[in-house]
C-alpha positions in Angstrom: -9.8 7.3 9.8 -9.4 4.6 7.1 -6.9 6.5 5.0 -4.5 6.3 7.9 -4.4 2.5 7.3 -4.8 2.2 3.5 -3.5 5.5 2.3 -5.3 7.9 -0.1 -4.1 6.3 -3.3 -6.0 4.1 -5.7 -6.3 0.4 -5.1 -4.4 -1.6 -7.7 -3.2 -5.1 -8.4 -0.1 -6.5 -6.7 1.9 -6.3 -10.0 1.0 -2.7 -10.6 2.0 -1.7 -7.1 5.3 -3.5 -7.4 6.0 -1.8 -10.8 5.3 1.6 -9.3 7.7 1.0 -6.5 10.4 -0.4 -8.8 10.1 2.5 -11.1 10.2 5.1 -8.4 13.2 7.2 -7.5 13.2 6.0 -3.8 16.4 4.5 -2.4 16.8 0.7 -2.8 16.3 0.3 1.0 13.0 2.2 0.8 11.8 0.2 -2.2 12.6 -3.1 -0.5 10.6 -2.1 2.6 7.7 -0.9 0.5 7.7 -4.1 -1.5 7.8 -6.1 1.7 4.8 -4.2 3.0 2.8 -4.8 -0.2 3.8 -8.4 -0.3 2.7 -8.8 3.4 -0.6 -7.2 2.7 -1.2 -9.4 -0.3 -0.8 -12.5 1.7 -2.6 -11.7 5.0 -6.2 -11.0 5.5 -5.5 -9.2 8.7 -2.7 -6.7 9.3 -3.2 -7.0 13.1 0.5 -7.8 13.7 2.0 -6.3 10.6 4.0 -3.6 12.2 5.6 -6.0 14.7 6.3 -8.6 12.1 7.9 -6.1 9.7 9.7 -4.3 12.6 8.0 -1.0 11.9 7.0 1.7 14.3 3.8 3.7 13.7 6.0 6.6 12.7 7.7 4.3 10.1 4.4 3.2 8.8 3.1 6.8 8.4 6.3 7.6 6.4 5.9 4.7 4.1 2.2 5.4 3.7 3.1 8.9 2.5 5.4 7.4 -0.1 2.7 5.1 -1.3 0.4 8.1 -1.5 3.0 10.0 -3.7 3.0 7.0 -6.0 -0.8 7.2 -6.2 -1.4 3.7 -5.0 -2.5 2.1 -1.8 -0.2 -0.5 -0.3 -3.2 -2.8 -0.1 -3.4 -4.8 -3.4 -6.7 -5.9 -4.8 -7.1 -9.7 -5.4 -6.5 -11.1 -8.9 -10.1 -12.4 -8.9 -11.6 -8.9 -8.8 -13.3 -7.8 -12.0 -11.3 -4.6 -12.4 -7.6 -3.9 -12.1 -8.0 -0.7 -10.0 -10.6 0.8 -7.7 -10.9 4.3 -6.3 -8.9 5.1 -3.2 -10.5 6.2 0.1 -10.0 9.9 -0.7 -12.2 9.4 -3.8 -15.1 8.0 -1.9 -18.1 10.3 -1.9 -20.1 9.9 1.3 -23.6 11.4 1.1 
């Protein structure tokens, strides 16, 4: 399922995601790791080796993804060149 990779939150710009993380009540360690994840996803087209490169287990990833979901944003930032600054998350997609 796609939401297992991108979360259920809305897709936002990199700056918005970083501000949401910074303003959250998570511990500094958690914020740092979440910022590292968003930064990685903003710089790489493929996340094929992301867990290994960031030294995360699948269980770690699921935990951080839940934290992103609570913030209401996906860890995957939208490019600056996109027309709008936010797009509906996977859970908002209506498949007919």
